[in-house]
TORNU-114416 format. One record per atom (N, C-alpha, C, O): residue number from 1; residue in one letter; atom name; x, y, z. Coordinates in Angstrom, 1 decimal, decimal comma. Atoms other than C-alpha are relative to their C-alpha. Layout:
N
[vokol NUM A CA [X Y Z]],
...
***
This chain:
62
[vokol 1 X N [-0,1 0,0 -1,5]],
[vokol 1 X CA [-6,8 -9,6 -12,4]],
[vokol 1 X C [0,8 -1,1 0,6]],
[vokol 1 X O [0,5 -2,3 0,4]],
[vokol 2 X N [-1,0 0,9 -0,6]],
[vokol 2 X CA [-4,0 -11,3 -10,6]],
[vokol 2 X C [-0,7 -0,7 1,2]],
[vokol 2 X O [-1,6 -0,1 1,7]],
[vokol 3 X N [0,9 0,6 -1,2]],
[vokol 3 X CA [-5,4 -13,9 -7,8]],
[vokol 3 X C [1,0 0,2 0,8]],
[vokol 3 X O [2,1 0,6 0,5]],
[vokol 4 X N [-0,5 -0,4 -1,2]],
[vokol 4 X CA [-4,4 -13,5 -4,5]],
[vokol 4 X C [0,3 -1,3 0,7]],
[vokol 4 X O [-0,7 -2,0 0,9]],
[vokol 5 X N [-0,2 1,3 -0,9]],
[vokol 5 X CA [-2,8 -16,5 -2,5]],
[vokol 5 X C [0,5 0,8 1,2]],
[vokol 5 X O [0,9 1,9 1,3]],
[vokol 6 X N [-0,5 -0,5 -1,5]],
[vokol 6 X CA [-2,0 -16,4 1,2]],
[vokol 6 X C [1,0 -1,2 0,2]],
[vokol 6 X O [0,9 -2,3 -0,4]],
[vokol 7 X N [-1,4 0,8 -0,5]],
[vokol 7 X CA [1,1 -18,2 2,7]],
[vokol 7 X C [-0,4 -0,7 1,1]],
[vokol 7 X O [-1,2 -0,2 2,0]],
[vokol 8 X N [0,2 0,9 -1,4]],
[vokol 8 X CA [0,9 -21,1 5,4]],
[vokol 8 X C [1,0 0,8 0,8]],
[vokol 8 X O [2,0 1,2 0,1]],
[vokol 9 X N [-1,0 -0,6 -1,1]],
[vokol 9 X CA [2,8 -19,5 8,4]],
[vokol 9 X C [-0,4 -0,7 1,0]],
[vokol 9 X O [-1,6 -0,8 1,4]],
[vokol 10 X N [-0,1 0,7 -1,0]],
[vokol 10 X CA [3,8 -21,4 11,0]],
[vokol 10 X C [-1,0 -1,5 -0,1]],
[vokol 10 X O [-1,1 -2,2 0,9]],
[vokol 11 X N [1,1 1,1 0,0]],
[vokol 11 X CA [1,3 -24,2 9,8]],
[vokol 11 X C [-1,3 0,6 -0,1]],
[vokol 11 X O [-2,2 -0,1 -0,3]],
[vokol 12 X N [1,3 -0,7 0,0]],
[vokol 12 X CA [-1,4 -21,9 9,8]],
[vokol 12 X C [-0,5 1,1 -1,2]],
[vokol 12 X O [0,2 2,0 -1,7]],
[vokol 13 X N [0,5 -1,1 1,2]],
[vokol 13 X CA [-3,6 -19,9 7,0]],
[vokol 13 X C [0,3 1,4 0,4]],
[vokol 13 X O [-0,2 2,0 1,4]],
[vokol 14 X N [-0,5 -1,6 -0,4]],
[vokol 14 X CA [-2,1 -16,4 7,0]],
[vokol 14 X C [-1,1 0,9 0,1]],
[vokol 14 X O [-0,9 1,9 0,8]],
[vokol 15 X N [1,0 -0,6 -0,1]],
[vokol 15 X CA [-5,4 -15,1 6,6]],
[vokol 15 X C [-0,9 -0,2 1,2]],
[vokol 15 X O [-1,2 0,8 1,9]],
[vokol 16 X N [1,1 0,1 -1,0]],
[vokol 16 X CA [-7,7 -16,5 9,2]],
[vokol 16 X C [0,5 -1,1 1,2]],
[vokol 16 X O [-0,2 -1,3 2,2]],
[vokol 17 X N [-0,6 0,5 -1,1]],
[vokol 17 X CA [-5,3 -18,7 11,2]],
[vokol 17 X C [-0,3 -1,8 0,2]],
[vokol 17 X O [0,2 -2,6 1,0]],
[vokol 18 X N [0,5 1,3 0,0]],
[vokol 18 X CA [-7,0 -22,0 10,6]],
[vokol 18 X C [1,3 -1,1 -0,3]],
[vokol 18 X O [2,2 -0,7 -1,2]],
[vokol 19 X N [-0,9 0,9 0,6]],
[vokol 19 X CA [-4,7 -25,2 10,4]],
[vokol 19 X C [-0,2 -1,3 -0,9]],
[vokol 19 X O [0,7 -2,1 -1,0]],
[vokol 20 X N [0,6 1,2 0,6]],
[vokol 20 X CA [-6,6 -27,6 8,4]],
[vokol 20 X C [-0,1 0,7 -1,8]],
[vokol 20 X O [-0,7 1,8 -2,1]],
[vokol 21 X N [0,0 0,1 1,4]],
[vokol 21 X CA [-6,3 -27,7 4,5]],
[vokol 21 X C [-0,6 -0,9 -0,9]],
[vokol 21 X O [-0,7 -2,1 -0,6]],
[vokol 22 X N [0,9 0,9 0,9]],
[vokol 22 X CA [-8,2 -29,1 1,5]],
[vokol 22 X C [0,7 0,2 -1,4]],
[vokol 22 X O [1,1 1,3 -1,7]],
[vokol 23 X N [-0,6 0,2 1,3]],
[vokol 23 X CA [-6,9 -29,9 -2,0]],
[vokol 23 X C [-1,1 0,2 -0,7]],
[vokol 23 X O [-2,1 0,0 -0,1]],
[vokol 24 X N [1,0 -0,2 0,9]],
[vokol 24 X CA [-9,1 -29,1 -5,0]],
[vokol 24 X C [-0,1 -1,6 -0,9]],
[vokol 24 X O [0,9 -2,3 -1,3]],
[vokol 25 X N [0,0 1,3 0,6]],
[vokol 25 X CA [-10,1 -32,4 -6,7]],
[vokol 25 X C [0,9 0,1 -1,2]],
[vokol 25 X O [0,7 0,9 -2,1]],
[vokol 26 X N [-0,7 0,1 1,1]],
[vokol 26 X CA [-7,5 -33,3 -9,1]],
[vokol 26 X C [0,0 -1,2 -1,3]],
[vokol 26 X O [0,8 -1,5 -2,2]],
[vokol 27 X N [0,1 1,2 1,1]],
[vokol 27 X CA [-9,0 -36,3 -11,0]],
[vokol 27 X C [-1,8 0,0 -0,1]],
[vokol 27 X O [-2,6 0,5 0,6]],
[vokol 28 X N [1,3 -0,1 0,2]],
[vokol 28 X CA [-12,3 -37,0 -12,7]],
[vokol 28 X C [-0,4 -1,7 -0,5]],
[vokol 28 X O [0,5 -2,5 -0,8]],
[vokol 29 X N [0,3 1,3 0,7]],
[vokol 29 X CA [-14,0 -40,3 -13,8]],
[vokol 29 X C [-0,7 0,3 -1,4]],
[vokol 29 X O [-1,4 1,3 -1,6]],
[vokol 30 X N [0,8 -0,2 1,3]],
[vokol 30 X CA [-15,2 -40,9 -17,5]],
[vokol 30 X C [-0,7 -1,1 0,1]],
[vokol 30 X O [-0,4 -2,2 0,5]],
[vokol 31 X N [1,1 0,9 0,0]],
[vokol 31 X CA [-18,2 -42,5 -17,8]],
[vokol 31 X C [-0,6 -0,6 -1,2]],
[vokol 31 X O [-0,6 0,2 -2,2]],
[vokol 32 X N [0,6 0,3 0,9]],
[vokol 32 X CA [-19,9 -44,6 -20,2]],
[vokol 32 X C [-1,4 -0,7 0,2]],
[vokol 32 X O [-1,7 -1,2 1,3]],
[vokol 33 X N [1,5 0,8 -0,3]],
[vokol 33 X CA [-23,5 -46,0 -20,7]],
[vokol 33 X C [0,0 -1,4 -0,4]],
[vokol 33 X O [0,3 -1,6 -1,6]],
[vokol 34 X N [-0,3 1,3 0,8]],
[vokol 34 X CA [-23,4 -49,8 -20,9]],
[vokol 34 X C [-1,0 -1,0 0,7]],
[vokol 34 X O [-0,8 -1,2 1,9]],
[vokol 35 X N [0,7 0,9 -0,6]],
[vokol 35 X CA [-25,9 -52,3 -20,1]],
[vokol 35 X C [-1,1 0,5 0,7]],
[vokol 35 X O [-1,6 -0,1 1,7]],
[vokol 36 X N [0,8 -0,9 -0,7]],
[vokol 36 X CA [-28,4 -49,7 -19,1]],
[vokol 36 X C [0,3 0,6 1,3]],
[vokol 36 X O [-0,6 1,1 2,0]],
[vokol 37 X N [-0,4 -0,9 -1,1]],
[vokol 37 X CA [-26,1 -48,2 -16,4]],
[vokol 37 X C [1,2 0,7 -0,4]],
[vokol 37 X O [1,8 0,5 -1,4]],
[vokol 38 X N [-1,3 -0,7 0,1]],
[vokol 38 X CA [-23,3 -45,7 -16,0]],
[vokol 38 X C [1,1 -0,8 0,7]],
[vokol 38 X O [1,0 -1,2 1,8]],
[vokol 39 X N [-1,1 0,6 -0,6]],
[vokol 39 X CA [-20,2 -47,3 -15,6]],
[vokol 39 X C [1,6 0,7 0,1]],
[vokol 39 X O [1,9 1,3 -0,9]],
[vokol 40 X N [-1,2 -0,4 0,3]],
[vokol 40 X CA [-16,7 -46,1 -14,9]],
[vokol 40 X C [0,7 -0,4 -1,2]],
[vokol 40 X O [0,3 -1,5 -1,6]],
[vokol 41 X N [-0,4 0,2 1,0]],
[vokol 41 X CA [-14,8 -46,1 -17,9]],
[vokol 41 X C [1,9 -0,3 0,4]],
[vokol 41 X O [2,6 -1,3 0,4]],
[vokol 42 X N [-1,5 -0,1 -0,4]],
[vokol 42 X CA [-11,4 -44,9 -16,6]],
[vokol 42 X C [-0,2 1,5 0,8]],
[vokol 42 X O [-1,2 2,3 0,8]],
[vokol 43 X N [-0,3 -1,4 -0,7]],
[vokol 43 X CA [-9,9 -42,0 -14,6]],
[vokol 43 X C [1,0 0,7 -0,5]],
[vokol 43 X O [1,9 0,2 -1,1]],
[vokol 44 X N [-1,1 -1,0 0,6]],
[vokol 44 X CA [-8,0 -38,9 -15,6]],
[vokol 44 X C [0,3 1,0 0,9]],
[vokol 44 X O [-0,6 1,7 1,4]],
[vokol 45 X N [-0,9 -1,1 -1,0]],
[vokol 45 X CA [-5,7 -36,8 -13,4]],
[vokol 45 X C [0,0 1,4 -0,8]],
[vokol 45 X O [0,2 1,6 -2,0]],
[vokol 46 X N [-0,5 -1,3 0,6]],
[vokol 46 X CA [-5,3 -33,1 -13,8]],
[vokol 46 X C [1,2 0,6 0,7]],
[vokol 46 X O [1,3 0,7 2,0]],
[vokol 47 X N [-1,3 -0,2 -0,9]],
[vokol 47 X CA [-1,9 -32,1 -13,0]],
[vokol 47 X C [0,0 1,4 0,5]],
[vokol 47 X O [1,2 1,8 0,7]],
[vokol 48 X N [0,2 -1,2 -0,6]],
[vokol 48 X CA [-3,0 -28,7 -11,7]],
[vokol 48 X C [-0,3 -0,4 1,5]],
[vokol 48 X O [-1,3 -1,0 1,6]],
[vokol 49 X N [0,1 0,4 -1,3]],
[vokol 49 X CA [-2,6 -29,2 -7,7]],
[vokol 49 X C [-0,3 1,3 0,7]],
[vokol 49 X O [0,4 2,3 0,6]],
[vokol 50 X N [0,2 -1,2 -0,9]],
[vokol 50 X CA [-4,3 -26,7 -5,4]],
[vokol 50 X C [-0,4 -0,5 1,2]],
[vokol 50 X O [-0,7 -1,6 1,4]],
[vokol 51 X N [0,1 0,3 -1,4]],
[vokol 51 X CA [-4,6 -26,2 -1,9]],
[vokol 51 X C [-0,8 1,1 0,2]],
[vokol 51 X O [-0,6 2,1 -0,5]],
[vokol 52 X N [0,5 -0,9 -0,4]],
[vokol 52 X CA [-7,2 -24,2 -0,1]],
[vokol 52 X C [-0,2 0,0 1,6]],
[vokol 52 X O [-0,2 -1,0 2,4]],
[vokol 53 X N [0,4 0,2 -1,9]],
[vokol 53 X CA [-7,9 -23,2 3,7]],
[vokol 53 X C [-1,3 -0,3 0,1]],
[vokol 53 X O [-2,2 0,2 -0,5]],
[vokol 54 X N [1,2 0,4 0,0]],
[vokol 54 X CA [-10,6 -25,3 4,9]],
[vokol 54 X C [-1,1 0,8 0,6]],
[vokol 54 X O [-2,3 0,5 0,3]],
[vokol 55 X N [1,0 -0,7 -0,7]],
[vokol 55 X CA [-12,2 -22,8 7,2]],
[vokol 55 X C [-0,4 1,3 -0,8]],
[vokol 55 X O [-1,6 1,7 -0,7]],
[vokol 56 X N [0,4 -1,2 0,7]],
[vokol 56 X CA [-11,9 -19,6 5,0]],
[vokol 56 X C [-0,1 -0,2 -1,4]],
[vokol 56 X O [-0,7 0,6 -2,0]],
[vokol 57 X N [-0,2 0,2 1,5]],
[vokol 57 X CA [-11,4 -21,1 1,5]],
[vokol 57 X C [0,7 0,6 -0,9]],
[vokol 57 X O [0,6 0,4 -2,1]],
[vokol 58 X N [-1,1 -0,8 0,8]],
[vokol 58 X CA [-8,8 -18,9 0,4]],
[vokol 58 X C [1,2 -0,9 -0,9]],
[vokol 58 X O [1,5 -1,9 -0,2]],
[vokol 59 X N [-1,2 0,8 0,6]],
[vokol 59 X CA [-5,9 -20,5 -2,1]],
[vokol 59 X C [1,1 0,3 0,6]],
[vokol 59 X O [1,5 1,4 0,6]],
[vokol 60 X N [-1,3 -0,3 -0,6]],
[vokol 60 X CA [-2,8 -21,0 0,0]],
[vokol 60 X C [1,2 -0,4 -0,9]],
[vokol 60 X O [0,9 -0,9 -2,0]],
[vokol 61 X N [-1,4 0,1 0,6]],
[vokol 61 X CA [0,7 -21,4 -1,3]],
[vokol 61 X C [1,2 -0,3 1,4]],
[vokol 61 X O [1,3 0,4 2,4]],
[vokol 62 X N [-1,0 0,1 -1,1]],
[vokol 62 X CA [3,6 -22,8 1,0]],
[vokol 62 X C [1,3 0,9 -0,2]],
[vokol 62 X O [2,1 0,8 0,7]],
***
């Protein structure tokens, strides 16, 4: 099943008309346990960048 994308039209979501968008988190921290605590060892980035309408949650593309 193909995923449906909505366009951004005149700066707004084509589905609901909202003008604010959010990105999917594209990084995460790698943690290690040291000295009795979790500590950030390093951060890795995901090359996949997705944008969603903040109001209705649909994935949008420019």
